[in-house]
N, C-alpha and C positions, 0 to 999 in steps of 0.2 A: 265718692262715699257710698257705702253701701246702705240701702234703704232697709232691708230686712234680710235676717239669717232665717232659714227653715231648716229645722232638725227633722227629717223624715223618719217614719217610723214603719211599720209593717205596711205594705201596699204601696208605699211612696218612696221606693228605692230610686226610681228616676221621676223627675218632675215633667210631665208632658207639657210643652208649650213654652219651656224655657229656651232661650237663644243662648247657648253656651259661648262664652268667650274665651275661656280657659280653664284647666283644672290645676290644681296646685296641692303638692304634697307639703304636709306641715310637719314639723318636728318641735316637740315641747319638752319640758323638764320632766313629764309624766309619760313620755312615750308617744307613740305616734296616734292620731286620731282613727275613727273606724274606718276612714276612707279618705282619699284625697278630697279637698274641697273644691266644689264646683262653683265657678263665677259664672253669672250671666245677666240677663236680661228677661224680665217677665212682665208683661203688661206694662212695657215702657220703663219700668222701674230697674235699679241695679239690685240683685239679690246675690246671697250666698246659699248654697245648699249643701247639707251634709247628711248622709244617710248613717242613722246610728247603729243600725245592725250590719254594716258594711255594704259594699257596692253589689255583692251577690247575696246578702242577706243570709250572712253565715255566723254571725256573732250574736249568742243567746244574751237575753237581758242581763243576767248576773256576770257576764265576762265583758260587757261594754266598757271601754275606758273613758268613762264619762268626764273625768278631769282633763284628760288630753282633749277631747272634743271641746268642752267649754273654753280652756284656755286658749285653743287654737282660733276660736271665732273672737275672743277678746282681743288676741294679738293682731287681728285683721282689722281692728277698729270698728267692730260691729257694736250696737248699741241695743238693737230690737231683736229678740229672738222668739220666733213662733215655733213651738214643738208640736209636731203631729202625733197622734197615739191612737192605736186600736185597743179598745176597752171592752169589758164586759158590763152589762147593765145589772145592777142591783135593784135600784128604784124602778118600780114597774112603768113609771111614766117615760122612762128613757128607754125606747124601743129600738130594735135593730135598724141600722142605717141613719140614726139620727146623729146629729152632732151636740157636743156638751162642751161649753168653755168653763171649766171647774174654776171655782173661787177658794176653795180650801183643799188640804189634802192631809192624810195620815199614812205615816211612814210604817209598814211592816217588813221592810227588807233588813237584812243584817249581811255583815261581813264585806260589803262593798266599800272600796275607797270614796269616801263621802265628803271630805274636806280638803281645802288648801292649807288649812291652817292646823298642821299637825306636827310639822318639824321647823327647826331652824327659826324659831320665832323670838323676837325681841321682846314680846309680851303677848298674853293670852288674848285671842281676838274672838269675840262673840258677834253673830248677826242678828238684826231683829227679824224674825221670821214669822211675825204675827200674821200677816198677810202674805203668802207664799209667792203669789203671782203679781205681776206688776199692774197696779190699776189703771195706768194710763194706757197701756197696750190692751188690755182687757176692755175698756172703755171703746177703744178705737174699733176693735174687732165685733163688739155688741152693735155700735153704730153701722159697721159695715153689713151685719147681718140683717139690718132692716130692709135692706135693698132685695133679699132673696126670698123666693116663693116657699122654702121648705123649713121645716122644723129645727130651729137651734136653741137648746137649753141654755139660758143665760146664767146659770150657776148649777154647780154640784160639789160634792166632796169626793175626791179621787183617792181611793186606797191603793197604795203601791205595794205590791206583792213581790217576794224574791224570785219566783219561777225557777226553770223554765216550765215546771209542770203548772197545770190548772189548779184551782183551788178546790177544796172539798166544800159539799154543801153546808157543813158546819162551820168552816171558816166563813163562809160567805154570811151564814146567819149571824155569826159573831160582829162580822164588819158592817152589817145592815143595822145591829143595834148599836153599834158605835158611831152611826151615822153616815156611813159611806153610800153613795149614789153609784159609783161606778168602780171597777177594779182594773188595773193595769200593772205592767211590770217594769216599766221604765221612767215613771215620773219622779222618783227618787234615785240617787241623790242629784239628779240633773237641775232639779228646780233651785235647790240649796246652793249647789256650786255656781250658779248663774247670779244668784242674789251675792255671794261672797265675792264676786268680780264686778259687781255692781251693773250688771246687764239688766235690761228691762225684759222679762222673761214671761210668757204666758203659753198656755196649752189648748188646742182645739183636739178633743177627743172624738173618735168615731165609735159608736155602739155597734160591735160586731157580732153578739151573741148574748142571750141572756146568762148570767153568771150561773155557777153550780147552783143546782136545786130550785132555779127559777122558771124551769120549764119541765116538762114532764119527758120531753125528747133528750137523747144524749147530744152533748156538744161535739160537732165535728168539724174538721178543718175545711170541708167543702161547704159548709154552711158560713163559716167565719170568712172563706176567701170570696163567696158570693156576695156577702153584706159588706165587706170592704171594698170590693170593686165599685159598688153602687155609691158607698159613702165618700169614696176618694174623689167622685166627680163632683160632689157637693163641696167638698174641700177645696177643690180648684175653683169653683165660682167664687167661694168665700175668699180666696186669696186675690182673685182679681179685684174685689170689692176693697179689701185691705189694702192693697198697693194703690188703689185709686185716692184713697184717703190718707195716705202717708205723704207727708211734705218732701 
């Protein structure tokens, strides 16, 4: 039995410290996932790791086959999914290199294949998405975070944008007025698809830059990569604590 599936984002193409047992290519009714699924042990627990941008980070956010990724995890018997994501900080309290465990989201994406319930249905299906993240997994993550010496924000509203371009300052101002604390490009439809397949899904976001207009300096990839590298170390520490608490 797999204790946890991790969907890795930018900066987590490979999970350092994983003892790999095997890699498995999956085929789904929706095509192939972003990469072969890595099976292994991490911290003494059985995990599955899937890099959503591909093994070499070549798939942009709007081209990710989210349906194939989530379907493959379900087919492998996964129940708990932790998604790692790099985000921009809108809320000034959420600073570079800090982690955020969002509790809500707003979807600004378009044209993505966003549901399993669109064809060949015996009846129209709706999911309750009032609370988009699994409360049980969020509670476990927040409990694990208590053991760590660095700042982890216990809630936040994730605004999911289309990408691959970064947002304009006006778009960020709009998102801030609408309640967003952080902005990323991969939070949807991933969370909704997980809910459709009854997977317990939560996100750990790494703030890698102030969002557009929130800093006088231009946003650069070198800044993002530097902050991401430091943030990923904190994610690994958090993962260790999460796995210790998983039954």
